[in-house]
VEXDREN-356833 format. One record per residue: residue in three letters; x, y, z of N, C-alpha, C in turn. Coordinates in pm, 1 decimal, m for minus. Example, Ala and Ser with C-alpha at 12.3 -4.5 7.8 and 13.67 -1.06 7.14 Angstrom:
2
- res/n.east/n.north/n.up/ca.east/ca.north/ca.up/c.east/c.north/c.up
- ALA/1319.0/m569.0/780.0/1230.0/m450.0/780.0/1320.0/m330.0/780.0 .
- SER/1285.0/m225.0/708.0/1367.0/m106.0/714.0/1290.0/3.0/787.0 .
***
This chain:
121
- res/n.east/n.north/n.up/ca.east/ca.north/ca.up/c.east/c.north/c.up
- UNK/5511.7/1058.6/m9387.7/5631.0/1064.7/m9477.0/5698.5/1193.6/m9420.9 .
- UNK/5837.0/1170.5/m9443.9/5946.9/1272.1/m9416.2/5906.1/1393.1/m9488.5 .
- UNK/5914.7/1521.7/m9440.5/5892.0/1659.6/m9488.9/5993.6/1676.7/m9623.8 .
- UNK/5952.6/1727.6/m9721.0/6015.7/1732.4/m9833.9/6084.8/1883.7/m9802.3 .
- UNK/6220.9/1890.2/m9806.1/6296.0/2027.4/m9759.3/6321.0/2106.1/m9862.7 .
- UNK/6385.0/2057.1/m9981.4/6420.3/2119.3/m10094.1/6441.2/2064.6/m10207.3 .
- UNK/6477.4/2133.1/m10332.8/6522.8/2020.4/m10459.1/6672.1/2019.3/m10423.4 .
- UNK/6683.8/1863.6/m10420.2/6826.5/1831.2/m10397.0/6908.5/1873.8/m10560.3 .
- UNK/6859.2/1812.6/m10657.1/6931.5/1833.8/m10778.0/6832.4/1798.3/m10889.7 .
- UNK/6860.2/1876.1/m11025.5/6808.6/1839.3/m11130.8/6889.4/1762.8/m11209.5 .
- UNK/6854.9/1637.6/m11259.9/6886.2/1531.6/m11335.1/6842.4/1555.9/m11509.9 .
- UNK/6926.7/1568.3/m11591.3/6927.4/1547.4/m11733.2/6968.3/1444.4/m11789.3 .
- UNK/6872.2/1352.5/m11861.3/6937.2/1218.8/m11901.4/6988.3/1265.7/m12069.0 .
- UNK/7118.9/1228.8/m12081.8/7155.4/1264.2/m12221.9/7236.1/1111.3/m12282.1 .
- UNK/7247.3/1119.9/m12410.8/7273.9/989.4/m12482.1/7415.3/997.7/m12531.0 .
- UNK/7515.6/1087.1/m12518.7/7604.0/1105.2/m12561.9/7715.9/1196.9/m12454.7 .
- UNK/7762.6/1140.5/m12354.2/7824.3/1236.4/m12274.8/7926.1/1331.2/m12301.6 .
- UNK/7986.9/1312.9/m12402.1/8112.8/1429.9/m12444.2/8011.5/1521.1/m12509.3 .
- UNK/7915.8/1481.3/m12591.7/7857.8/1583.5/m12681.3/7791.6/1666.5/m12548.3 .
- UNK/7752.4/1624.2/m12478.6/7650.6/1690.1/m12378.1/7754.9/1781.9/m12276.2 .
- UNK/7869.6/1745.9/m12261.2/7952.8/1802.7/m12143.9/8032.8/1916.6/m12259.6 .
- UNK/8040.6/1909.3/m12366.3/8081.7/2010.1/m12450.9/7956.0/2155.0/m12431.3 .
- UNK/7836.9/2094.0/m12454.2/7725.3/2215.2/m12447.0/7720.5/2266.9/m12309.1 .
- UNK/7721.7/2181.9/m12236.8/7674.7/2225.0/m12075.9/7810.1/2322.9/m12038.9 .
- UNK/7932.0/2285.5/m12085.2/8063.9/2338.2/m12023.8/8115.8/2454.9/m12119.7 .
- UNK/8111.1/2407.5/m12235.7/8131.9/2538.7/m12357.7/8059.1/2605.4/m12391.0 .
- UNK/7927.9/2567.4/m12398.4/7794.7/2672.2/m12474.5/7765.7/2748.7/m12357.7 .
- UNK/7711.9/2662.9/m12218.7/7655.9/2730.4/m12126.0/7765.3/2796.2/m12028.2 .
- UNK/7863.8/2747.9/m12011.3/7982.3/2813.4/m11916.7/7971.1/2728.9/m11801.4 .
- UNK/7915.9/2643.3/m11785.3/7880.9/2572.8/m11657.0/8034.4/2504.8/m11617.0 .
- UNK/8056.5/2516.6/m11494.0/8199.9/2447.1/m11425.1/8163.6/2306.8/m11360.4 .
- UNK/8202.1/2178.9/m11400.3/8208.3/2094.1/m11346.3/8249.2/2075.1/m11188.4 .
- UNK/8138.9/2019.9/m11099.1/8180.5/2030.0/m10964.8/8173.5/1871.5/m10906.9 .
- UNK/8145.2/1784.7/m10993.8/8185.6/1632.2/m10931.2/8154.9/1563.5/m11075.4 .
- UNK/8234.6/1438.5/m11064.6/8237.8/1353.5/m11180.7/8237.4/1205.2/m11117.3 .
- UNK/8134.5/1117.0/m11159.0/8126.9/976.4/m11102.3/8086.3/887.1/m11214.9 .
- UNK/8071.2/767.7/m11151.6/8012.4/648.5/m11246.6/8098.5/676.0/m11387.8 .
- UNK/8229.6/653.4/m11361.8/8345.5/660.9/m11447.4/8295.0/745.1/m11578.3 .
- UNK/8253.2/884.9/m11507.2/8250.8/975.6/m11627.3/8113.2/997.8/m11689.8 .
- UNK/8031.0/890.9/m11627.6/7897.9/905.8/m11709.3/7796.7/965.8/m11619.3 .
- UNK/7809.5/1009.9/m11525.6/7777.4/1134.3/m11450.2/7826.1/1237.4/m11391.6 .
- UNK/7781.0/1379.9/m11451.4/7883.3/1494.1/m11418.6/7778.1/1590.3/m11346.2 .
- UNK/7815.7/1662.3/m11245.6/7741.0/1782.3/m11161.0/7818.7/1908.4/m11182.8 .
- UNK/7710.1/2022.4/m11186.8/7729.5/2126.1/m11212.0/7662.3/2231.7/m11103.4 .
- UNK/7716.2/2295.5/m10969.3/7657.6/2351.7/m10901.1/7616.5/2501.3/m10944.7 .
- UNK/7502.7/2522.5/m10935.9/7466.1/2655.0/m10976.4/7403.5/2745.1/m10854.5 .
- UNK/7457.3/2838.6/m10792.7/7374.9/2880.0/m10681.9/7391.0/2780.0/m10576.2 .
- UNK/7258.3/2769.3/m10523.9/7243.3/2671.1/m10411.3/7181.3/2532.5/m10434.9 .
- UNK/7156.8/2540.4/m10603.6/7135.2/2425.0/m10664.3/7231.7/2326.9/m10762.1 .
- UNK/7187.7/2198.2/m10769.3/7272.0/2135.3/m10855.0/7197.0/2105.4/m10987.5 .
- UNK/7291.0/2073.2/m11111.1/7237.6/2014.1/m11240.8/7326.5/1914.7/m11244.9 .
- UNK/7267.5/1803.9/m11309.6/7338.2/1681.0/m11327.5/7273.8/1621.3/m11450.6 .
- UNK/7398.9/1565.2/m11549.5/7356.9/1518.6/m11670.9/7436.2/1384.1/m11652.7 .
- UNK/7371.6/1267.5/m11726.1/7385.6/1167.6/m11705.2/7381.4/1073.7/m11820.4 .
- UNK/7442.1/978.5/m11860.5/7439.5/876.0/m11960.2/7426.1/702.7/m11923.9 .
- UNK/7312.9/674.2/m11909.3/7326.4/533.9/m11842.9/7244.4/442.9/m11929.1 .
- UNK/7248.7/452.8/m12062.7/7173.1/387.3/m12170.0/7045.5/353.9/m12135.5 .
- UNK/6997.8/219.6/m12140.8/6854.0/222.0/m12113.4/6759.8/249.3/m12032.5 .
- UNK/6884.5/248.2/m11885.7/6807.0/270.8/m11791.9/6751.3/403.1/m11731.9 .
- UNK/6818.9/508.6/m11811.1/6777.0/654.3/m11818.6/6794.4/716.7/m11930.7 .
- UNK/6679.0/728.8/m12025.6/6684.5/787.7/m12163.0/6598.5/942.4/m12160.0 .
- UNK/6648.9/1014.6/m12254.7/6601.1/1156.8/m12300.1/6451.2/1093.0/m12330.1 .
- UNK/6381.8/1166.7/m12325.4/6253.4/1182.7/m12375.2/6153.9/1279.4/m12373.2 .
- UNK/6057.4/1268.3/m12440.9/5944.4/1421.6/m12435.0/5911.2/1390.1/m12264.8 .
- UNK/5909.3/1317.8/m12180.8/5858.5/1355.3/m12048.7/5904.5/1436.8/m11998.8 .
- UNK/6038.2/1482.4/m12020.6/6150.0/1585.4/m11952.3/6210.2/1557.4/m11849.3 .
- UNK/6276.0/1600.8/m11756.7/6402.1/1605.5/m11676.8/6335.6/1536.0/m11540.4 .
- UNK/6434.1/1497.4/m11484.5/6402.3/1449.2/m11352.1/6438.1/1527.1/m11197.4 .
- UNK/6348.7/1545.6/m11144.4/6380.0/1607.9/m11022.5/6399.9/1536.2/m10877.1 .
- UNK/6505.0/1585.9/m10816.7/6513.5/1499.8/m10677.3/6484.3/1609.9/m10584.2 .
- UNK/6402.0/1536.8/m10491.2/6345.2/1597.2/m10367.9/6397.5/1515.1/m10244.5 .
- UNK/6463.9/1627.4/m10164.7/6554.4/1585.1/m10044.7/6449.4/1586.8/m9927.8 .
- UNK/6479.5/1480.6/m9858.1/6390.3/1444.9/m9753.2/6504.4/1386.7/m9620.9 .
- UNK/6439.5/1374.3/m9523.4/6546.8/1353.6/m9393.4/6541.1/1177.9/m9410.8 .
- UNK/6451.6/1111.1/m9445.0/6467.9/959.7/m9427.9/6405.4/915.9/m9570.5 .
- UNK/6510.2/832.1/m9648.8/6474.1/811.5/m9785.5/6391.1/684.8/m9765.3 .
- UNK/6440.5/605.5/m9699.1/6358.5/454.8/m9682.9/6212.1/469.1/m9631.4 .
- UNK/6189.6/565.1/m9529.0/6065.1/596.5/m9471.7/5968.9/654.6/m9564.5 .
- UNK/6019.9/763.3/m9638.1/5969.0/812.9/m9741.9/5921.7/704.3/m9877.6 .
- UNK/6008.3/626.5/m9898.7/5954.9/547.0/m10006.5/5848.7/462.1/m9939.1 .
- UNK/5851.5/387.1/m9817.1/5784.3/316.8/m9764.2/5638.1/405.8/m9767.2 .
- UNK/5606.0/488.9/m9740.9/5507.5/569.1/m9728.9/5453.1/580.9/m9841.0 .
- UNK/5529.2/638.8/m9973.5/5480.6/648.0/m10108.2/5433.5/518.7/m10163.5 .
- UNK/5471.1/403.8/m10125.0/5459.2/255.8/m10183.7/5319.9/230.0/m10092.9 .
- UNK/5285.3/275.7/m9994.3/5155.6/263.3/m9915.3/5047.2/303.2/m9977.2 .
- UNK/5084.9/440.0/m10026.3/4977.0/496.9/m10105.9/4991.6/481.9/m10265.2 .
- UNK/5011.7/360.5/m10282.6/5026.6/307.4/m10455.5/5105.9/409.6/m10545.1 .
- UNK/5217.6/476.7/m10498.9/5309.5/485.9/m10581.1/5390.4/417.0/m10622.2 .
- UNK/5424.5/420.5/m10779.8/5524.0/323.8/m10860.4/5647.5/363.9/m10825.4 .
- UNK/5698.8/249.5/m10756.4/5861.9/254.8/m10729.3/5913.0/198.9/m10869.5 .
- UNK/6002.5/280.4/m10891.4/6106.0/267.1/m11009.2/6243.3/199.0/m10953.6 .
- UNK/6287.5/242.4/m10830.6/6418.8/206.2/m10816.0/6393.2/182.5/m10637.6 .
- UNK/6438.7/70.9/m10600.0/6469.5/74.7/m10463.7/6584.5/155.4/m10391.5 .
- UNK/6550.1/201.8/m10287.1/6641.1/292.9/m10248.3/6810.1/222.6/m10255.2 .
- UNK/6912.6/298.4/m10278.5/7059.4/247.7/m10274.4/7146.2/346.9/m10229.3 .
- UNK/7254.4/334.4/m10200.0/7376.2/470.0/m10151.0/7453.1/473.3/m10283.0 .
- UNK/7491.0/576.1/m10297.4/7609.5/656.1/m10410.1/7706.2/709.0/m10301.9 .
- UNK/7866.0/739.0/m10368.0/7919.2/778.8/m10276.4/7853.7/931.1/m10213.5 .
- UNK/7749.0/980.9/m10255.7/7730.5/1141.0/m10191.1/7583.2/1101.9/m10133.3 .
- UNK/7506.3/1015.9/m10187.7/7373.6/1005.5/m10136.6/7307.1/913.7/m10082.5 .
- UNK/7196.2/879.7/m10063.4/7090.4/777.2/m10030.7/6984.4/811.3/m10141.8 .
- UNK/6929.8/720.3/m10200.6/6786.1/785.2/m10282.9/6715.2/665.0/m10332.5 .
- UNK/6582.1/655.4/m10374.2/6536.0/563.0/m10452.8/6456.3/672.1/m10544.5 .
- UNK/6371.6/564.6/m10625.4/6315.3/674.2/m10732.9/6168.5/611.9/m10751.4 .
- UNK/6093.6/692.7/m10769.8/5929.8/687.1/m10805.3/5893.2/706.3/m10949.6 .
- UNK/5757.1/713.4/m10977.5/5689.7/776.4/m11084.1/5589.1/840.2/m11034.6 .
- UNK/5549.9/967.2/m11092.8/5438.1/1022.5/m11093.4/5320.1/977.2/m11182.4 .
- UNK/5182.0/969.8/m11162.2/5102.9/912.9/m11214.9/5102.2/919.9/m11398.3 .
- UNK/5188.1/1026.1/m11459.0/5208.3/1011.5/m11579.6/5343.6/957.6/m11631.2 .
- UNK/5402.9/881.1/m11542.8/5533.2/818.5/m11580.4/5671.7/934.3/m11561.5 .
- UNK/5669.4/1038.2/m11499.4/5763.0/1091.8/m11483.1/5842.2/1051.3/m11381.0 .
- UNK/5957.4/1040.8/m11392.6/6072.0/996.3/m11255.3/6078.4/1140.3/m11152.8 .
- UNK/6078.5/1078.8/m11027.8/6095.5/1159.9/m10911.7/6218.3/1096.7/m10835.9 .
- UNK/6300.1/1156.6/m10798.7/6418.8/1074.1/m10694.0/6383.3/1109.5/m10549.3 .
- UNK/6358.8/1074.4/m10431.1/6368.7/1091.6/m10337.3/6484.6/1055.5/m10267.2 .
- UNK/6542.6/1179.9/m10224.1/6692.9/1195.1/m10198.8/6743.9/1234.7/m10066.9 .
- UNK/6843.6/1174.7/m10015.2/6913.0/1214.6/m9864.4/7078.7/1247.0/m9913.6 .
- UNK/7142.8/1387.4/m9879.8/7278.5/1354.2/m9898.4/7347.9/1299.2/m9783.3 .
- UNK/7444.4/1230.3/m9786.2/7534.2/1162.2/m9687.6/7555.5/1300.0/m9590.2 .
- UNK/7576.3/1295.9/m9457.0/7649.0/1388.1/m9401.1/7812.5/1395.4/m9420.3 .
- UNK/7888.4/1517.0/m9447.4/8019.1/1523.3/m9460.0/8091.4/1489.9/m9349.1 .
***
């Protein structure tokens, strides 16, 4: 498996993006650094880390299971293949976004973990 080098971002599912933005921006004082997916995904850079909030309906809902962490790797596809070979549940096949390539797995308790690689700038 490709070595895990850092936490890429922490994502928090929300049900109402406007209400969530009001909280994260107006109450916590975070400044948005990126908006994508038609305004349904907002990122906030915090020091060397990034916190993201997203509203994607049934695909990713808030739950008592907690938030989702993204683990930065050198090779998403290789890491996903390694994890699947070890019986890890794949939640989402690797795919590209405007800023990264990523796939999603779940841990033994069903908590989602993103395997992530930023695109070169």
